[in-house]
C-alpha positions in Angstrom: 26.3 -6.6 41.8 27.9 -7.5 38.7 28.0 -4.9 35.8 27.8 -6.7 32.5 29.7 -4.0 29.4 28.0 -4.3 26.3 28.2 -2.6 22.7 25.8 -2.1 20.1 26.3 -2.4 16.5 23.8 -0.8 14.4 21.1 2.0 14.6 18.1 1.3 12.3 14.7 1.0 12.7 14.5 -1.8 15.3 17.4 -1.0 17.4 15.7 1.2 19.5 13.8 -1.3 21.4 17.0 -3.2 22.1 18.9 -0.1 23.7 15.5 0.9 25.6 15.5 -2.7 26.9 18.9 -2.8 27.8 18.1 0.4 29.9 15.9 -0.7 32.4 18.2 -3.9 33.0 20.5 -2.8 36.2 23.2 -5.3 35.5 23.9 -4.1 32.1 26.0 -1.1 31.1 26.1 0.0 27.0 29.5 1.8 26.6 29.0 2.5 23.1 27.6 2.0 19.4 28.8 1.9 16.2 26.8 3.4 13.3 27.9 5.2 9.8 25.4 7.5 10.5 26.1 9.8 13.7 22.5 11.8 13.0 20.9 8.4 13.1 22.8 7.7 16.3 22.3 11.3 18.5 18.8 10.6 19.5 19.6 6.8 20.6 22.6 7.8 22.4 21.0 11.0 24.3 18.2 9.4 24.9 19.7 5.7 26.7 23.0 7.6 28.0 24.9 5.6 25.7 28.2 7.7 26.2 30.6 7.1 22.8 29.8 6.2 19.5 32.0 4.6 16.7 32.0 4.5 12.9 34.3 1.1 12.8 33.1 -1.9 15.1 36.2 -3.2 14.9 37.8 -0.3 16.8 34.8 0.2 19.1 35.4 -3.9 20.6 39.1 -3.2 20.3 38.9 -0.5 22.5 36.0 -1.3 24.3 36.7 -4.8 25.5 33.0 -5.4 26.2 31.5 -8.3 27.8 29.0 -8.7 25.1 28.4 -7.4 21.6 24.4 -6.8 20.4 25.0 -7.7 16.6 22.0 -5.3 15.3 22.8 -5.1 11.7 21.4 -7.2 8.3 22.2 -10.2 7.7 24.8 -10.1 5.3 27.0 -8.9 7.9 26.8 -11.2 10.4 29.2 -14.1 10.0 32.3 -11.7 9.7 30.9 -9.4 13.0 30.6 -12.6 15.1 34.2 -14.0 13.9 35.5 -10.4 14.9 33.6 -10.3 18.5 34.2 -14.1 19.5 38.2 -13.4 18.5 38.1 -10.8 21.0 36.4 -12.8 23.8 33.0 -11.3 23.7 30.0 -13.0 24.0 27.3 -12.3 21.4 23.9 -11.7 20.7 23.0 -11.7 16.7 20.0 -10.1 15.2 17.7 -13.0 13.1 17.5 -13.9 10.0 21.0 -15.1 11.6 22.9 -15.6 7.8 21.4 -15.2 3.9 22.2 -18.6 3.8 21.9 -22.2 6.0 25.7 -23.1 5.6 26.6 -19.5 6.5 24.6 -20.1 10.1 26.4 -23.4 10.4 30.0 -21.2 9.8 28.9 -18.9 12.3 27.7 -21.3 15.1 30.6 -23.7 14.9 33.3 -20.5 14.9 31.9 -19.1 17.5 31.8 -22.3 19.7 35.3 -23.0 18.7 36.2 -19.5 20.3 34.4 -20.8 23.9 32.5 -17.3 23.9 28.6 -17.7 24.4 26.0 -17.1 21.6 22.4 -16.1 21.4 20.1 -15.8 18.2 17.8 -12.5 19.2 14.8 -14.2 18.9 12.3 -12.5 21.1 8.8 -14.1 19.5 9.1 -17.0 22.2 9.2 -14.3 24.9 5.8 -12.6 24.1 3.5 -13.2 27.0 1.2 -14.8 25.3 3.1 -17.7 24.1 5.0 -17.7 27.6 1.1 -18.3 29.1 0.4 -20.4 26.2 3.0 -22.8 27.3 2.3 -22.7 31.0 -1.3 -23.9 30.2 -0.3 -26.7 27.8 2.7 -27.9 30.6 -0.3 -27.8 33.3 -2.4 -30.0 31.2 -5.3 -27.3 30.8 -6.7 -28.6 27.5 -5.6 -32.4 28.0 -3.1 -33.7 25.0 -2.7 -31.3 22.3 -3.1 -32.1 19.0 -3.2 -29.2 16.5 -1.7 -25.5 16.8 -3.1 -22.6 14.1 -1.9 -19.5 13.6 -3.2 -16.5 11.3 -1.8 -13.1 10.5 -2.7 -10.7 8.3 -0.4 -7.2 8.6 -1.7 -4.8 5.6 1.8 -3.4 5.2 2.8 -4.7 2.2 0.1 -4.0 -0.4 0.9 -1.1 -3.3 3.8 1.2 -4.5 5.1 1.8 -1.3 5.2 -1.3 0.6 6.8 -1.4 3.3 8.0 2.5 3.1 9.2 3.9 5.0 9.7 1.8 8.0 11.8 -1.1 6.3 12.4 -0.6 2.8 14.8 -3.3 2.0 12.1 -5.5 3.0 11.3 -5.0 -1.3 14.6 -6.4 -1.9 14.7 -9.5 -0.4 14.5 -12.3 -2.5 13.0 -14.7 0.1 10.7 -12.7 2.2 8.3 -14.0 4.4 9.1 -17.2 5.6 13.1 -15.6 6.1 12.0 -12.7 7.6 9.0 -13.4 9.7 8.1 -16.6 9.2 11.4 -18.2 11.3 9.8 -16.7 14.5 6.8 -18.8 14.0 8.9 -21.7 13.3 10.9 -21.7 16.8 7.7 -20.5 18.5 5.9 -23.6 17.6 9.1 -25.7 18.4 9.2 -24.0 21.9 5.6 -25.0 22.3 5.0 -28.3 20.6 8.6 -29.8 20.0 10.7 -30.9 17.3 9.2 -30.6 13.3 9.1 -34.0 11.6 7.9 -32.8 8.2 6.4 -29.7 6.4 4.1 -29.1 3.2 4.2 -25.2 1.9 3.0 -23.2 -0.8 4.4 -19.6 -0.9 3.0 -16.7 -3.4 3.8 -13.6 -4.3 1.0 -10.9 -4.1 2.6 -7.8 -4.4 4.4 -7.1 -8.1 6.8 -4.6 -6.3 8.6 -6.6 -4.1 11.0 -9.6 -4.9 10.2 -12.1 -2.5 7.3 -14.1 -1.2 4.4 -12.1 0.9 2.3 -14.9 1.4 2.5 -18.5 3.0 0.4 -21.7 3.9 2.6 -23.9 5.8 1.5 -27.4 7.3 4.0 -28.6 10.1 4.2 -32.1 11.3 5.7 -32.5 14.9 7.5 -35.2 15.9 4.9 -36.0 18.7 2.0 -36.5 16.4 0.8 -32.9 16.7 0.0 -30.9 13.5 0.3 -27.4 12.8 -0.8 -24.5 10.3 0.7 -21.7 9.5 -1.2 -18.9 7.6 0.1 -15.5 6.8 0.2 -12.7 4.3 1.6 -9.3 4.5 -0.6 -8.1 1.7 -4.3 -8.1 3.0 -5.3 -6.1 6.3 -6.4 -7.4 9.9 -9.3 -7.0 11.4 -8.1 -5.8 14.7 -6.2 -2.2 15.8 -3.0 -3.0 16.5 -1.4 -5.9 13.9 2.1 -5.4 15.0 0.9 -6.2 18.9 0.1 -10.1 18.1 1.1 -9.8 14.9 -1.9 -12.6 14.6 -4.4 -15.3 16.3 -3.7 -18.1 17.6 -5.6 -21.0 17.8 -4.3 -24.6 20.0 -6.7 -27.4 20.4 -6.3 -30.3 22.8 -7.9 -33.3 23.7 -9.9 -31.6 26.5 -10.6 -28.1 25.4 -8.7 -25.2 23.3 -6.8 -21.9 24.0 -7.3 -19.1 21.8 -5.0 -16.1 21.4 -6.9 -12.8 20.1 -4.9 -10.0 18.4 -5.6 -8.0 21.3 -3.7 -10.1 23.6 -6.5 -12.0 25.4 -6.1 -15.6 26.0 -9.3 -17.6 26.1 -10.1 -21.1 27.5 -12.5 -23.2 26.2 -13.0 -26.7 27.7 -15.0 -29.2 25.7 -19.0 -28.7 26.7 -18.3 -25.5 28.5 -18.1 -22.0 26.9 -15.3 -20.0 26.1 -13.7 -17.7 29.4 -11.3 -15.3 29.1 -7.7 -16.4 31.5 -6.3 -13.6 33.3 -2.7 -13.2 32.7 -0.1 -10.3 33.1 0.8 -8.9 29.6 1.1 -4.9 28.6 0.7 -3.1 25.5 4.4 -1.5 25.3 7.0 -1.4 23.8 7.7 -3.9 20.8 5.2 -6.8 21.1 4.2 -7.4 24.7 7.7 -6.0 25.7 9.2 -9.4 24.8 12.3 -7.6 24.0 13.4 -6.5 27.5 12.0 -10.2 28.6 14.6 -11.4 25.8 17.1 -9.6 27.1 16.5 -9.9 30.7 17.0 -14.1 29.8 20.2 -13.4 28.2 21.7 -11.3 30.9 20.2 -14.1 33.6 21.7 -17.2 31.8 25.1 -15.3 32.1 24.7 -14.5 35.9 23.4 -18.4 36.7 25.6 -20.2 33.4 22.4 -21.5 32.3 22.2 -22.4 28.9 20.5 -19.4 26.3 17.0 -20.6 25.1 17.8 -19.6 21.4 21.4 -20.8 20.9 23.1 -21.3 18.2 22.8 -24.9 18.2 19.1 -24.7 18.8 18.3 -21.8 16.6 19.7 -24.1 13.3 17.4 -26.7 14.1 14.6 -23.7 13.1 16.4 -22.5 10.1 16.8 -26.6 9.1 12.6 -26.2 9.2 12.7 -22.5 7.3 14.9 -24.2 4.5 12.4 -27.4 4.4 9.4 -25.2 3.7 11.3 -23.2 0.7 12.0 -26.6 -0.6 8.6 -28.0 -0.5 7.1 -24.8 -2.1 9.9 -25.2 -4.9 9.1 -29.1 -5.7 5.6 -28.8 -4.6 5.4 -31.7 -2.4 6.3 -32.3 1.4 9.7 -32.5 2.6 11.1 -34.7 5.7 13.5 -32.8 7.9 15.2 -35.8 8.0 16.5 -35.5 4.5 17.7 -31.8 5.1 21.4 -31.2 6.0 22.5 -31.2 9.3 
């Protein structure tokens, strides 16, 4: 069995899920991590058997010569880090948001492609077990031809003077927040489930005055295949289910022959037209992050390295999700629908 040597850059809040998942993938050995704060790095290194620590990511990549680099840092660092990793022949996993702007995201994707390394955006949402199962049910024609998808999310972590503290205080400073940081997940997942987006219309607002960006969104999606989607989200009001960070909300998929519902506890139900709603049994666990989707995503990354298959969220594909994101912001600013055909390629 080939062992893939990896290194990680970053030891922030979300990195624990990634290092934990690598520790369960037998084909992977994380040789080192880079972080400026040794006190933060130490617990990760001890718990997940990471032998070495660096404070300079360039030194780490030069010395370790890894097969891949897992970049778990803020968006404004990604261009420089991706370029350096690509220059040294390492495949790259890059955390989302991919870059501060669409133009910079394009630079990243084009540069790493020119160097011949493999590149994937760490987009784990579509790898949540309920979306994998909903995709299977749609493809099995369980509810006939799908005509709409609706998702409603209430996180309840963004009200008051201490919003987002202590987990992710930097959220307060994002000039673009809800769509840029969280909505991009749903954009990618909607594309995974129903295909490409043709047009969007968005209303974005800020409910909490202590933050800089928007914290509520109502977005209508028109898909190329004729379906319609709606995303109704805010991080201000509280949900009525016990664990808002499990499914992050509730989803309804409707078709010509019935509907699929995802509940906040991870249950999926089916209701054929004229029949009562019934629970659909499938495999899921409330462990780690959002149904262990980080592990499933990273398992996908390694499986593709082994098989040579294309990553699901490879760079060129993910740029399409960012184009939808940019269309949403343009729509909200101009108070009118925006066609994706009008957005820069």
